[in-house]
N, C-alpha and C positions, 0 to 999 in steps of 0.2 A: 826532856823528851822519852816520844816512847819508846815500847821494847819494842826489837823490827821480827818478833814472834805476831807482837798485834797486827800493826802493818800487813805483814801475810793473810794477818786471819782475814787483816777487814779488804781484800785487794780478792782476795781469793774468795769470799761473802756478793763482791762485786761483781765479781767474774758469773756467782751460779745464776745469781737477777739477770744481770745482764744473755744468763742460757738460755732460761726456765724461758724470758721473754716474748725472745726468737723462736724460740720453739713451740711457742705457746700461738704464734703469727701463721692468720692463712695463709697453704703453698696454693702454686699455681698448680693448681691440675691441667697434665698436657691435655687428656678426652675432651677438656672441657671446650676449650680453643676452637675443638674444629665443631666438637655438637653445635656452640653455640654460632657456627656459620651457616650450618642447617638450620631451615625456617617451614615452616607449614607448607609444602603448596599443593595444591591441587589439582589432582591429575586426574584422566580417567583412561582405560586401554584397555578396549575392548569390540570384538570380529560386525560390529555396523558400524562403529567408526571407521571402519575399511570401506564403508559406502561412500564416506565424501578422498574427490578424488581433489587434486591440485592443480586447481584452471584446468583438468583430463589431459594432463601434459604424464607420458609414458616415459617419458625421461631419460635412463639410470645415472646414478652417481650424485641428486640433486635432492637437496632438503631444503626448506621450507615454511617460514611461516603465515598462517591468514587464517584470518576470521571468523566463523562458524557460527550461529548461532550465537551473542553473548557467549562464545569467548569460544578461547587459541588453538588454535590448531597444527600442529608441527605433522606433517609430512614426509616421508624421506622417499626414495626407490633407489636400492647400492646393489653396483653390479659386480660381481666377484672381481672381478678383477682387481678392484683397486686392493682388497681385502691383502696385496700382497702375498703370497702363498701361507698369509698365518687367517686359520678354521673360525669362529667364533666355535670352543667350548674346549677348544686344546692351546688351557694355561688363555685365554685371550675368552673375556664376555666382552660379545657389543650393546652398547649403552650409547643411551640418548644421552646428555649430559645437560642441563637448562641454565643459561647464565642470564642470574637479574645485575644489576649493576643501578645500584639506591646513592643508599652513603654510604655504601661501599660492593664492593665486587664478590658474588656468593652464586654460588654453581648443587643442585641437586642431582641426580645420578638415578636414572632409568633403566633400570635391566631388562632389554630386550632379546632375545633370539629370533626375528624376522628381521629379512633384508629392505621387506618392502613392508611399510608400513605407515601407523598415521595415530597419536596418539592424543587429547584432546585435553589443552592448559586453562586454567583459570588462572587468570594474568593477575597482579596485583597493580595498582591504575599509577602512572608519573614515576615506571619506575621504563630503564631497559634491557630487553632481555634480545636474544639470541637461543640458537640451541648447535647443538655442535652432536652426532652420531660419528664413535671413535672406538676402540677397539682397547676392553680397562684389563691390564692385568696387575691384583694388589692395588697399591692406592695409584700408582705410573698410568695416565690416560696417552693415547694416540691417537689427533680427532682424527676423522676423514674428509669430513663437509662440515661443512661450516656455514648455516642459512642467514636470512636477512635480521636483521636487526626491527624492533619493534618496542614502541613507550604505547603500553595500551593507556588509556584516558575516560576518566567518566561521561565525557559524552556520545561514545558507543553504544 
């Protein structure tokens, strides 16, 4: 029979090997999870884009996605009354959030300071998209307006 000190020594050695193996395993990075959800979304914001208007609509509190010159336009008009007393810049950022539904739901945020504006989006084909204009405070997003849903195809 083996002496008890040898058995204890072998158990400690096995535990150290298991501990070393566990410590060398790659850890799940909490930042990586959020960075994987972001992707390269191509978009433009510029004063000349404002020349487009969504069917010449001047209604307030609207947001719409529509096709213009091989790109998609997200145009919005926001009345100050819908903000409910909250003002962009006072802890809140006015944000255009683009949602992409493909193999999973992804989103991309674009900060804006304009209550009326347009943004040109270059969207991937065969995925569903919609946009939401809302107030963002830290990681919290409060949608105010939600657009129509579009599915760009390679036929456009």
